N, C-alpha and C positions, 0 to 999 in steps of 0.2 A: 504494500500500500504506500501511497505517497506520504511524505512527511508534512504534517499540518503547517501552514504558514501562520505565524502568530498575529499577523496584521490582517490578511485577507480571509482568514478562517472564522471571522466574526463580524457582525454588523458594525458599521463605522460609527464612531462618536463624531458628531458634527464639528465641534471645535478642534478635536484631535486631527480629524481628516483635513480640515481647513488649513491648520498650521503645517501639517505634513506636506500637503500639496503646494502651499505657498513657498516652503523651503525648497522643494524640488524645482519649482518653476524658476526661482531666483538662481539656484545653482546651475541648472542647465541653460538658463539664459546667458550667464557669464561664460559657460563652456562654448555655447554656440557662437558668441561674439568673438571668441579666440580661435576655435578650431573649426568652425563651420556649423551651420544649422543641422546638417545631416547627422553628425555624431550625436548631438544633443537630442534630436528627435528620436533616434533609435534607442538610445539609453533610457529616455523617459518612458517610451512605450514599454520597454522591457521591465522597468521598475513598477509601473502601474499595473501590469499584468491583467488580471481579470477585471479590474476597475476601469481600464481604458476602454473607450467606446468601441474601438476597432480592433481590440486585441484578440488574438486567437487563443482559446483556452488550451492549456497543457493538461492532458489526461493522465491520471494516475493509473496504477496497476489494476484498480478495480473498474476502470472505465469512466469514473466520475471526474469532473474537473478538479485538478489539484488546487488547493487553496480556495475552494468554493465557499461562499458564506454559509454559516451554520444555519441561517434561516433564509428560506427562499419564499417570497410572497406567493400566496395562493394556498389552497387547501392542502393539508398533509395527507388527507384521505377523503373518501366520499362523504360529503356532509349530509346531515338530515335537514338542516335549516339553512336558508340563504340570508336571513335578516333577523334583527331583533327589534321588538317594541318593548321598551322598559318603562313601566309606570312606577315612578318613585314617589312614595307618600312621605314627604319631608316633615319630620317632627315625631315620627315613631307611633304608628297606630297601635291601639291596645288589642293585643291578640286575645286576651281573656274576654273581651266584649264583642269580638268579631269571629274568631276562628277556633280557639282552643276551648272546647266545651268541657266545663268542670261543674256539673250539676250538684255534686256533693258539697261544694263550698257554701251553698245556701245554709247548711247546718252549722257552718263555722263562722257565720257573720259576727264581726267585731271581736273574734278571738285573736289573741296575739299569735303572730306567725312563730312557730316553734324555732328555737335556736338550732335544732338539729336540721332544719330545712335551710335556713340562711347560712349556717355553718361559717359565720364570720366573714362572709363575702362582702366586698366593698359596696358602699352605697354612696349616692351623691351628697353634696353638702346641703341640698335642699331638704333632705329628710334625716340627715345624720343627727339633728338636734331633737328629733321626736323621742318622747319617752316610751311610746308604744308603736307597734307595727300591726295595726288591726286589719284583719282579713276583710276584703271588700268583694263579695261575690257580684258578678254582673247583674244588673237589673233587667237585662234583655233576654228574651226567650231564644232558644236555639232550635232550628228545624233540621231534620235529617233529609238529605237529598240522595236519591238512588244513584248508584254508579256501578262500575264493573265489579267491585268487591264489597267492602263493608259499609259503604255510604260515607258521605261528607256532611259534617254538621256545620252549619253556618248560622250566624246571628240573624234575627228577624230584621235587622237593619239592612240586610243585603238580599232582598227577595229576587231582584233581577239577576244578580250574580249567581244565586241558587239555581236559576234556570239554565245556566251553562256549566253547572258543577260537574257534569259528566265529561267535560273537556279538560277539567282542571286536575292538576296534581297539587294537593295542599301539603306543604312542608311545615310541620309544627315543631321541628327540632332545630331550627336555625339558632346559632349563637355567634357572638362577636366579641372582640376584645375591647371595644371602645364604649365608654359610658356617657359621653357628652356628644351633643349634636355635631359640632364642626368636625371633630376627629372621626365620629361615627359615619357621617356622610362621606368624608374623604376616603375612609377605609373601604366602604362599600363601592365607591366609584372607581378607586384606583388600586385597591389591594394593599394599601398602607395608610397609616395615620399621618405620615409625613407629607406636607403639602408639596406640590410641584411635580408629582409623577403623572404619567399619561392616564387618562380615563379609559374605562372599558371600551367606549365607542371609538376612541382614538386607536387603541390596540387593534380593534377589529378592522378599522379602516386601513391601518398599516398592514395587517396580515392578509386581508382579502381584496383590498382595493375597491374601486367604485364600479357599480353596475349601470350608472346613469351619468352621462357626460354633462347633463344640463342641471344637475342638482348635486349638492354636497353629499358625501357618503355618510355623514353624521349630522343629524338635525335635532335641535332641542326646542321644546316649548314649555312654558311655565304658566300655571294657573294659580291665582291668589285664592286661598281657601278662607276658612272661618276660624277666628280665634288667634292664638299666639303664633306669630310668624318667626321662624328662624331665618337667618341671613342665607342667601344663596350666592355663592361665589362663582364667577365665570371659570375658575380653575377646576370646578367639578366636571366640566366638559372640555377642559384644556388638553392640549397634546403633550405637555411637559417637555421632555427632551426629544420626542419624536418630531419629524418635520412638521411645520405648522399647518400644512394643508390637511392634516388629519384631525385638527381640532373641530369641536362641534360648532355648527352654525345655528345661532338662535333665531327662530321665527317669532316675531312679536305680533300682537293684535294691533289693529288699527290700519291707518292708511299705508304705512311703510312696514311690511313684515320683516324686511331686512334693512337695517339702517344704511343710509348712503348708497343704496342700490339704484335708486331712481336718478335719472339725469336731471341736472338743474335746468330751470327754464331757459330756453334759447339754445340748448345743446341738442343737436340731432343725433340719431343713431349713427349716421355716417361720421359725424364729428367724433363721437366716442370711439368708433373703430379706428379712425386715423390716430387718435391720441394713444390708444392701447398699442397700436403697431409701433409707434415711436418709442413709448415707454418700454415695450418688449424688446426692441432693438438695443436700447441702452442697457437693460438688464442682462441681455445676452452677452453684450460686451463686458459687463461687470463680471459675469460668471466665467468668461474666458480668462479674465485676469485673476480672479480670486478662487475659483472652483468651490465657492461657498454654496452648499445645497439649499440654503434658505433663499438664495437668489432665484433658483429654479422654482421654489415654492411660491415666491411672489408672482412670477410669471403665470404659474398655473392658477393661482387665486384670482388674478386680474381677469384671466380668460373665463374662469368659472363665473365670476360676477357678471361679466358681459352676457353670458348665456342665461344666467338666472334672471336677467331683466325681462326675458320673455317667458321663462318657465314658471317663476314664482307667482305672477298674477293669475296664470291659468290654474296653478295648484290650489290657490286660496279662493277660487271662484266656485261657490257651491251651487250655482244656478243649474248645473248639469245633473245634480242629484235629484232623484225622484222623491215625491212627497212621502212615500212609505219609508224610505231610508231615513229621511230627516226626522220623521216621527219616531222611528225606532231609537234614535239617539236621545230623544227627549227635547223639551222646549228650549233648554239652554243652548242647543246647537246653533241657534240663531244669534247668540251673543259671542262676538269675537273674544278669544282668550279664555272662554269657559272650558272646563274639563271636557264637556260634551263636544264642543267645536274642535278642541285639540285631538280628541279621539277620532273624530271623522277625518281630520287632517292626517292623522297617523295612518289610517287606512289608505288614504289617497297617496301618501308617500310610499307606503308598502307596494301599492300598485305600480308605482313609478320606480321600483327597485332601489330605493334608498336603503343602505345597509343597516344603519343603526338609528333608531327613532326613539328619543327619550322625552317622556312627559313628566314634569315635576308638578305635584299637587301640594301646595303649602297648607299649613294650619292644623297639623295633627298633634301638636304639642299640648296635650290636655293634662296639666297638673292639678287643675280644679275644674269643677262644673263639667266633668267628663261626659256624663250622659247627654246633656243638652248640646254641647259642641260636637260630640261624636255623631249625634243624629243629623245635624246639619251637614257635616262633612260627608257622611255616607250617602245622604240624599243627593249630593252634588256629583258623586262618582258612580253610584251603583248602576243606574240604567245605562250610562254611557259606556262603562267598561264591559258590561254584558253585551251591549250592541256591537262593540268592537269585535269581540270574539265571534258573535253570530255572523257579522258582516264578512269577516275574514274567511270563515268557513264556507259560507254560501258562494263566495267568489273563488273558491279553490286556493286560497292563500294561507290558510291556517297551518296546513301540513308543512309548509316551508317557512313559516314565520314563528319564531320563538318569542312568546309573550311572557314577561316577568312582572309581577306585582310585589313590591317590597318597600319596607321602611328601613331606617338605619339600625334600629334595635327594637326592643319590645317595651312593655310596661309592667310594673310591679303588681303582685296580687294584693299587697297591702295598700291602704289608702294614704295618700299624702294630704295632711290637713284633716278637717272635720269629716266625719263619716256618718251617712244615713243610708237607708236602703235605696233611696232615690237619687242621692247625690254624693259624689266622691271624686277624688282625683287619683292619679297614679304617677309614680316617679319613673325615671329611666331604668331599663332592665336589659342588660346585654346577655344574661345567662340563657335566655330562650325567647324566641319569638316566632311568628308565623309569616310565611310568604307563600305565594302560589305561582305556578307556571302553567302554560298551556301551549299546544301546538309544537311544531318544529322538533319532533323526535321525543317529546315528553310523554310518558305513560299517562293516559287520560283516566280520570275518575278514581283516583286513589288518594289516600292520606299516607304521609310518610313521617315516621318519627313520633315519639311521645314524650310528654313531660310528666313530672310527678303529680301527686294528687292536689298539690297547691298551684300547679302551673308555674313553678319557680325554677326547676332544674330539668335538663334533658335527661331522660332515662333510657331512651331507645333510638338508635340510628341518628346520632348527632351529625349535623351538617354545618361546617364552618364556612365563612364567607369565601375563603380560597377554594374550598371544595365546590361551591356553587359556581364560581368563576371557571374552574377547570372543566366542570361538566358542561357548562354552556359553550365554552370554546370547542369542546369535543364534538358537540352536536353541530357546530358550525364548520367542522372539518379541520380544526386546528388542534395540534398537540400543544398543550399549555407549557410543556417543558422545552419546546422548540421555538415558541414564539418569543424571541429574545431580541434585545437591542443593547448595544454597548454604548454606555454614557458614563462620564465622570470616572473612567478607569475601571469599570466593572460591567458585567452583563446583567441586565434587568429583564424581568418578565412580570406580567400582571399578577401571577400567583407567587412571586418571590421564590422562596425555596420550599413552598408548601403546596397543598392542593391534591386531593384524592378524588377520583371520579365517583360520583354517587350513582352507581349502575342501577340501583333499584328504582330510580325515577325515570330511567330511559326506556323508551318503547323497544 
């Protein structure tokens, strides 16, 4: 076998590659001026090897190119899904009031949570000063929905979602290491609590590329919910150290879905084309000098923006949707920026082969008055998310679209603040929470994992965030251990050094 090349055998770090190429260019520029351009050109092509555009690959003994990158864009194996629609409920929905059915807790109302259950586990500063941790059973009824195996129990707050329960895999054994919102969301989006890493959608865009030349491969939409709002940072859909063309593009409600996309008054499309051609020429010259990959990213983004000037207005125009479809998503579908409108946009983006579609629904941070606020939140999402699943299925898109519904962590079984049977609050709880997935290679109509009798600890089939990421990448045809990028002197991946496939939830 060929000896691995320590430079070309791994994805390039942008800054490292930039400095390396700049040094080569200066060295061979001086050689060319002294000995002739021919010698410098031959030597440069030889050194660049596989990374030179016109270089001929040198094959190793096994027939593969010597020094080939460790990661080659494209699926590593046949995928089950082509795209992802990720519905993130920012603020951490209460699994005990929505998904994790614990009817026996009614008998333990206002009892202290046993020390043997909490077992000294950390709690937030918001409840650390409480003298008691009183058990707060949900006030909401749960209904059983038939499926392929033992049935899925869902809260009465989710009747429409119950109608698509046969398509869902309900995971009740999720757990995470983050206990506060900012690191929790960062961890769920990027695989680490440390800010600045690429988001899931950026990794997918990098790994699989785009399927639509007229729209970004990663699109983000945000809905303002009811109640306490946590901050949403653009870095949650940022590309980190990956090339910037892989970052998420936010679609906004209102006249301009994408800021600065519309031409100013007096500028014609022909004017814009001439301007882009000139800017593109200048950027191409800059790339010839610097070999900085971000220059190429700028060129690609300018061209994408030009094409989006035509594709985005058509995308956001619901006039082609029939009345039955609009009615299925509910009355809020006519309100730009609502969760219903964004769910319909998600289906339209899926039809147009956008790779990663992410919807944020804010307002799930219920530390007090949980029943009232939760009722308003679920009313805003229930019909629309069920319609999205139904709409995808009837159009033949669900089998190739992986839908995920998740928050950043869960909620405590004990009440934060005053407790009554009709009113209570819940603190942050990373030890266990519930998410659901559908379509795209997910086994439909099952519940996976269990928590203890208090809904406090996972007792069966635990699923960590890295495990979920690894499984989703697998369904998309990507080996999470091979989806790597070298930056800051080391190789990175979405799952870091963790992640096990959850084979029991895969069809």
